[in-house]
FINUMI-568472 format. One record per residue (C-alpha): residue in three letters; x, y, z. Coordinates in steps of 0.25 Angstrom, whole numbers. Layout:
! residues N
> resn, u, v, w
> ALA, X, Y, Z
...
This chain:
! residues 427
> resn, u, v, w
> UNK, -8, -241, -123
> UNK, -11, -240, -109
> UNK, 3, -244, -105
> UNK, 9, -235, -116
> UNK, 1, -223, -110
> UNK, 5, -227, -96
> UNK, 20, -227, -100
> UNK, 18, -213, -107
> UNK, 13, -208, -94
> UNK, 24, -213, -86
> UNK, 33, -207, -96
> UNK, 25, -193, -95
> UNK, 26, -194, -80
> UNK, 41, -197, -80
> UNK, 42, -185, -90
> UNK, 36, -176, -82
> UNK, 45, -179, -69
> UNK, 57, -177, -78
> UNK, 52, -164, -83
> UNK, 51, -159, -69
> UNK, 64, -164, -64
> UNK, 71, -160, -77
> UNK, 66, -145, -76
> UNK, 71, -144, -61
> UNK, 84, -151, -63
> UNK, 90, -148, -77
> UNK, 88, -138, -90
> UNK, 89, -142, -103
> UNK, 94, -130, -110
> UNK, 87, -122, -100
> UNK, 73, -128, -104
> UNK, 65, -135, -94
> UNK, 61, -149, -98
> UNK, 49, -150, -108
> UNK, 36, -157, -106
> UNK, 38, -172, -110
> UNK, 34, -174, -124
> UNK, 21, -182, -128
> UNK, 22, -197, -131
> UNK, 21, -193, -145
> UNK, 35, -187, -147
> UNK, 39, -192, -159
> UNK, 28, -186, -167
> UNK, 29, -173, -157
> UNK, 44, -172, -163
> UNK, 41, -175, -177
> UNK, 30, -165, -177
> UNK, 39, -154, -170
> UNK, 50, -158, -181
> UNK, 41, -155, -193
> UNK, 41, -140, -193
> UNK, 55, -139, -189
> UNK, 60, -147, -200
> UNK, 50, -139, -210
> UNK, 57, -127, -206
> UNK, 71, -133, -208
> UNK, 66, -138, -221
> UNK, 62, -124, -225
> UNK, 75, -117, -219
> UNK, 84, -127, -228
> UNK, 75, -128, -241
> UNK, 84, -129, -253
> UNK, 96, -129, -245
> UNK, 103, -143, -246
> UNK, 117, -138, -242
> UNK, 114, -134, -227
> UNK, 110, -144, -218
> UNK, 102, -140, -205
> UNK, 110, -143, -193
> UNK, 108, -135, -180
> UNK, 101, -122, -176
> UNK, 111, -111, -173
> UNK, 109, -102, -160
> UNK, 103, -90, -168
> UNK, 92, -101, -173
> UNK, 96, -103, -186
> UNK, 100, -116, -193
> UNK, 114, -122, -194
> UNK, 117, -129, -207
> UNK, 128, -138, -210
> UNK, 133, -142, -224
> UNK, 131, -155, -231
> UNK, 144, -161, -228
> UNK, 142, -159, -213
> UNK, 137, -170, -203
> UNK, 123, -167, -201
> UNK, 117, -165, -215
> UNK, 110, -178, -215
> UNK, 101, -175, -203
> UNK, 92, -165, -209
> UNK, 88, -175, -221
> UNK, 87, -185, -210
> UNK, 78, -178, -203
> UNK, 69, -176, -215
> UNK, 69, -191, -218
> UNK, 64, -193, -203
> UNK, 53, -182, -205
> UNK, 49, -189, -216
> UNK, 50, -203, -210
> UNK, 40, -198, -198
> UNK, 30, -190, -206
> UNK, 30, -197, -219
> UNK, 29, -182, -226
> UNK, 35, -181, -240
> UNK, 40, -167, -237
> UNK, 51, -173, -226
> UNK, 55, -183, -236
> UNK, 57, -173, -247
> UNK, 65, -165, -239
> UNK, 73, -176, -234
> UNK, 76, -181, -248
> UNK, 81, -167, -252
> UNK, 90, -166, -240
> UNK, 95, -180, -241
> UNK, 99, -178, -255
> UNK, 106, -164, -252
> UNK, 117, -173, -244
> UNK, 120, -182, -257
> UNK, 134, -177, -258
> UNK, 138, -181, -244
> UNK, 140, -195, -249
> UNK, 154, -191, -252
> UNK, 157, -182, -239
> UNK, 170, -188, -232
> UNK, 173, -176, -223
> UNK, 168, -182, -211
> UNK, 161, -195, -205
> UNK, 146, -189, -205
> UNK, 142, -195, -218
> UNK, 133, -205, -211
> UNK, 125, -194, -203
> UNK, 124, -186, -216
> UNK, 120, -197, -226
> UNK, 113, -208, -218
> UNK, 104, -199, -211
> UNK, 99, -193, -224
> UNK, 101, -203, -235
> UNK, 100, -215, -225
> UNK, 86, -209, -220
> UNK, 83, -206, -235
> UNK, 84, -221, -238
> UNK, 73, -225, -228
> UNK, 63, -218, -237
> UNK, 69, -217, -250
> UNK, 75, -231, -256
> UNK, 85, -224, -265
> UNK, 98, -230, -270
> UNK, 104, -217, -272
> UNK, 104, -215, -256
> UNK, 110, -227, -254
> UNK, 122, -224, -264
> UNK, 124, -211, -257
> UNK, 125, -218, -243
> UNK, 134, -228, -249
> UNK, 143, -216, -254
> UNK, 142, -209, -241
> UNK, 147, -222, -234
> UNK, 159, -222, -243
> UNK, 162, -207, -238
> UNK, 162, -211, -224
> UNK, 171, -224, -226
> UNK, 181, -213, -231
> UNK, 183, -209, -218
> UNK, 185, -223, -212
> UNK, 199, -227, -207
> UNK, 202, -242, -206
> UNK, 213, -239, -197
> UNK, 204, -232, -187
> UNK, 192, -240, -189
> UNK, 183, -227, -190
> UNK, 178, -217, -199
> UNK, 184, -204, -197
> UNK, 174, -193, -191
> UNK, 182, -181, -193
> UNK, 193, -177, -202
> UNK, 206, -174, -194
> UNK, 203, -162, -184
> UNK, 207, -156, -171
> UNK, 200, -161, -159
> UNK, 191, -153, -150
> UNK, 200, -141, -144
> UNK, 211, -146, -154
> UNK, 217, -155, -143
> UNK, 222, -165, -154
> UNK, 220, -168, -168
> UNK, 208, -178, -172
> UNK, 215, -187, -183
> UNK, 204, -197, -186
> UNK, 192, -193, -177
> UNK, 180, -202, -175
> UNK, 167, -198, -168
> UNK, 156, -205, -162
> UNK, 147, -197, -172
> UNK, 153, -207, -183
> UNK, 145, -218, -178
> UNK, 133, -212, -184
> UNK, 139, -213, -198
> UNK, 141, -229, -197
> UNK, 126, -232, -202
> UNK, 129, -227, -215
> UNK, 140, -237, -217
> UNK, 132, -248, -211
> UNK, 121, -245, -221
> UNK, 130, -245, -234
> UNK, 135, -258, -230
> UNK, 120, -262, -229
> UNK, 116, -257, -244
> UNK, 130, -260, -250
> UNK, 134, -274, -244
> UNK, 149, -267, -242
> UNK, 153, -269, -228
> UNK, 163, -259, -228
> UNK, 155, -249, -223
> UNK, 150, -257, -211
> UNK, 163, -261, -208
> UNK, 168, -247, -207
> UNK, 156, -244, -199
> UNK, 158, -255, -189
> UNK, 172, -252, -187
> UNK, 170, -238, -185
> UNK, 159, -241, -174
> UNK, 169, -251, -167
> UNK, 180, -241, -167
> UNK, 170, -230, -161
> UNK, 166, -241, -151
> UNK, 180, -243, -146
> UNK, 185, -229, -146
> UNK, 174, -220, -144
> UNK, 166, -227, -132
> UNK, 171, -227, -118
> UNK, 169, -238, -108
> UNK, 157, -232, -103
> UNK, 151, -230, -117
> UNK, 152, -214, -117
> UNK, 159, -210, -130
> UNK, 170, -201, -135
> UNK, 166, -193, -147
> UNK, 179, -192, -155
> UNK, 190, -203, -156
> UNK, 202, -198, -163
> UNK, 210, -210, -171
> UNK, 224, -211, -177
> UNK, 221, -212, -191
> UNK, 234, -220, -193
> UNK, 232, -231, -183
> UNK, 218, -229, -178
> UNK, 222, -226, -164
> UNK, 213, -218, -155
> UNK, 219, -204, -152
> UNK, 209, -197, -145
> UNK, 195, -199, -139
> UNK, 188, -184, -138
> UNK, 176, -176, -141
> UNK, 172, -166, -150
> UNK, 158, -162, -146
> UNK, 158, -168, -131
> UNK, 161, -162, -118
> UNK, 176, -169, -116
> UNK, 183, -180, -123
> UNK, 179, -190, -113
> UNK, 165, -186, -111
> UNK, 153, -191, -119
> UNK, 146, -182, -129
> UNK, 132, -185, -129
> UNK, 128, -185, -144
> UNK, 142, -193, -147
> UNK, 136, -204, -138
> UNK, 124, -203, -145
> UNK, 130, -206, -159
> UNK, 137, -217, -152
> UNK, 124, -224, -146
> UNK, 117, -221, -161
> UNK, 130, -226, -169
> UNK, 132, -240, -161
> UNK, 118, -242, -161
> UNK, 117, -241, -177
> UNK, 130, -249, -179
> UNK, 124, -260, -170
> UNK, 112, -260, -179
> UNK, 120, -261, -191
> UNK, 130, -271, -186
> UNK, 123, -279, -175
> UNK, 136, -279, -168
> UNK, 134, -280, -153
> UNK, 145, -271, -150
> UNK, 139, -259, -157
> UNK, 126, -262, -148
> UNK, 134, -263, -135
> UNK, 139, -250, -139
> UNK, 127, -243, -141
> UNK, 121, -247, -129
> UNK, 133, -243, -121
> UNK, 133, -229, -127
> UNK, 118, -228, -125
> UNK, 118, -232, -110
> UNK, 130, -222, -108
> UNK, 120, -211, -113
> UNK, 108, -215, -107
> UNK, 114, -220, -92
> UNK, 122, -207, -92
> UNK, 119, -200, -79
> UNK, 121, -186, -87
> UNK, 109, -190, -97
> UNK, 98, -181, -93
> UNK, 84, -186, -90
> UNK, 78, -182, -103
> UNK, 89, -191, -110
> UNK, 94, -179, -118
> UNK, 109, -178, -115
> UNK, 118, -166, -113
> UNK, 128, -165, -124
> UNK, 139, -172, -117
> UNK, 137, -182, -106
> UNK, 150, -179, -97
> UNK, 149, -163, -99
> UNK, 154, -156, -87
> UNK, 158, -169, -79
> UNK, 171, -170, -72
> UNK, 181, -178, -80
> UNK, 176, -172, -93
> UNK, 184, -161, -97
> UNK, 181, -154, -111
> UNK, 192, -148, -119
> UNK, 184, -135, -122
> UNK, 179, -124, -113
> UNK, 166, -129, -106
> UNK, 159, -120, -96
> UNK, 156, -128, -83
> UNK, 143, -119, -80
> UNK, 137, -125, -91
> UNK, 136, -139, -85
> UNK, 121, -137, -81
> UNK, 117, -132, -96
> UNK, 124, -143, -105
> UNK, 116, -144, -117
> UNK, 108, -157, -121
> UNK, 111, -164, -134
> UNK, 97, -167, -141
> UNK, 105, -173, -152
> UNK, 112, -184, -143
> UNK, 98, -188, -138
> UNK, 92, -189, -151
> UNK, 102, -197, -157
> UNK, 103, -207, -144
> UNK, 88, -208, -144
> UNK, 88, -214, -159
> UNK, 100, -223, -155
> UNK, 94, -228, -143
> UNK, 80, -231, -151
> UNK, 89, -240, -160
> UNK, 98, -246, -149
> UNK, 85, -251, -141
> UNK, 82, -259, -153
> UNK, 94, -267, -150
> UNK, 93, -270, -136
> UNK, 83, -277, -127
> UNK, 76, -275, -113
> UNK, 79, -264, -105
> UNK, 90, -259, -113
> UNK, 80, -257, -125
> UNK, 70, -249, -116
> UNK, 81, -241, -111
> UNK, 85, -236, -125
> UNK, 72, -234, -130
> UNK, 67, -227, -118
> UNK, 79, -218, -118
> UNK, 76, -213, -132
> UNK, 63, -212, -130
> UNK, 66, -202, -118
> UNK, 75, -195, -127
> UNK, 66, -193, -138
> UNK, 54, -188, -129
> UNK, 65, -178, -123
> UNK, 69, -173, -136
> UNK, 55, -172, -140
> UNK, 52, -163, -128
> UNK, 51, -149, -129
> UNK, 65, -148, -122
> UNK, 71, -153, -135
> UNK, 62, -153, -146
> UNK, 60, -140, -153
> UNK, 47, -133, -155
> UNK, 51, -124, -166
> UNK, 54, -113, -156
> UNK, 69, -116, -154
> UNK, 72, -118, -169
> UNK, 63, -120, -181
> UNK, 71, -131, -187
> UNK, 75, -142, -178
> UNK, 68, -151, -169
> UNK, 78, -154, -156
> UNK, 83, -144, -148
> UNK, 96, -145, -139
> UNK, 107, -153, -146
> UNK, 121, -150, -144
> UNK, 131, -152, -156
> UNK, 145, -147, -151
> UNK, 145, -141, -137
> UNK, 160, -139, -135
> UNK, 161, -132, -148
> UNK, 149, -123, -145
> UNK, 142, -128, -157
> UNK, 128, -133, -158
> UNK, 124, -131, -143
> UNK, 109, -135, -139
> UNK, 104, -133, -153
> UNK, 95, -141, -162
> UNK, 103, -151, -171
> UNK, 99, -158, -184
> UNK, 104, -171, -179
> UNK, 97, -170, -166
> UNK, 84, -169, -174
> UNK, 88, -180, -183
> UNK, 91, -191, -173
> UNK, 79, -186, -165
> UNK, 70, -189, -176
> UNK, 76, -203, -180
> UNK, 74, -207, -165
> UNK, 60, -202, -165
> UNK, 57, -211, -177
> UNK, 64, -224, -171
> UNK, 56, -221, -158
> UNK, 43, -220, -166
> UNK, 46, -233, -174
> UNK, 50, -241, -161
> UNK, 37, -236, -155
> UNK, 28, -241, -166
């Protein structure tokens, strides 16, 4: 206990030094760095979440058609409909609240919102079925051994496979569309985010014994590894394939700064997705990829001292030219992306269990630092900024001017997931 207290004291000392440095050298959304959170930051964050999510439940009571997504500039809730990609995060959050508190009110709400997504098992309009159904029904199965839930996930996986092309070796993310700036047409676009849907496929093979789903997940991950990841383990957001022969036509971005830059959340999706694929396959190439992606993120000279990245690692740098109007005067005010940090923190905790020695400590410590920063007043909502969401300062799609420096539902989801992982690992 003495050694533990000494460790905490050293952390607090360094935290205070960092606070002074950060306040003098940089602003986060023109806020000064906040007081270092207490050592019990997991409990602190969940306690802060309770009244916010009670408010959100009241606001959404009886409405199982509109799913909370973000907060608009006027403070109102931005909703997306059942067929949109973020519907599963709200029931997933409720399951995490139940897991932490054991309070039946959260379980009952989680069941209601999970069941509301049932028709999505037949959704074939895009690739996000894993986000939508595994974050909801997948979490539900950890507490409710309901065979009907497995059947829903099996049907969801069948829907996802309808977007798979054996010629391309990938699951098509979006339907044919124009690229950003309408420079070219994306015939068969695959985005890094799609790595997050492969866990559903691996799970369905596990419960059915049908290797078809697993095989597609492995092929998709392998193609992503080949064509989305650069030699330095930075990543492209979008790879466009020719559906006739599988040839790579374009490597571009939609939500990043430029086609050759590294969008922070895209890098986070990659770390998480390849860590998950290693867990499912024990294939060392996926572990090595996850490690490379993680090291790029953590060792990047532009990663701020508080471990919360700016929305793109290369914004404003020479050699990175956007195809959209960008004001250089904004270089010193680039918004952070708390969602990228939350996703990465959760992924790093998992990744730390698959490596040893200094590498293991590096990933665990980085995740811990991210969570402590997110639990600070700078990023954690006290209820004054908005009465519904937990984290501040996420960035959805800056090039489109959409959801810039706002609370986002998936930031909260992965933050709570990471906090629970951290708590279990600390014992």
